[in-house]
N, C-alpha and C positions, 0 to 999 in steps of 0.2 A: 504494500500500500504506500503510495507516495504521500509526501507532506501535504500536497494540495488536496488529496482525497481525505486525509485526516482532518484538515481544516474544514472542508465542506461538511463532513459528517458531524464534527463537533459543533460547528455553527448551526447546523440544522437542528440538532438536539437542543442547543441553547435557546433557539427561537421557539421551537415547537413545544418543548417540555418545560423549560424554565421561564419561558415567556420574556426573554430579554429582547431589547430593541436591536433588530438586525443592523441598523445603521451604526451602532456602537461597536460592532464586532470587527475589530482590527487587531493585528498581532500585538500592538503596544498597549491595548486596552487593559486596564487594571481590573482584575476579577472582583475585588472588594470595593474599591473606590468608584470605579466607573459603572460597573454592572450591579453592585450591591449584593454580591454572592454571600449567602448565609451559610451557616454550618450544615443546615438541611440540604441546601443546593449542592454543597461539596459532597455530601454523602450520596445524593442522587447521581452526581457526576461520576463518582467512583463506581457505582453500580452500572451505570451506562458504559463505562470503560470496560468493565468485566464482561458484560454481555456482548458488546460490540467488537472489542479488540482482543478478547481472549486472554486477558491477564488481570490479576487482582492487584490493584494499586496498594502500596504499603499503607498501613493505617496512618491517617492524617496527611498523606502525601499531597492530595489535591488541595487541601486547606492551606498548605505551605506555599503553593505556587502563587505568584503575584500577577502574572500577565497571561493573556491568551497564548502568546508565543511560547511561554514556558510550558503551558499545558500541552500544546501541539508537540513540542520537543520531547516532553516526558513520555507521551504516548508513542511517538516515533522511536524512541530509544528503548522502549520496553515491549513493544509489540512482538508477537511470536509469528 
């Protein structure tokens, strides 16, 4: 899976499931400050990663990421 495919898949999840504004979804976007990601959103994102990309993120890993680009890279580096 390419980084572009990861970005599209993650962005689609964020818009459709977490109801984030698609216009704000840029690599440099801050998950907490710009999107308002909550702890519950981070848990939902971790579950989405497990179901979609086939690996279980380490406990608290999603919550520690600060930007969308970091999230994309985390997935790309751990995907099986």
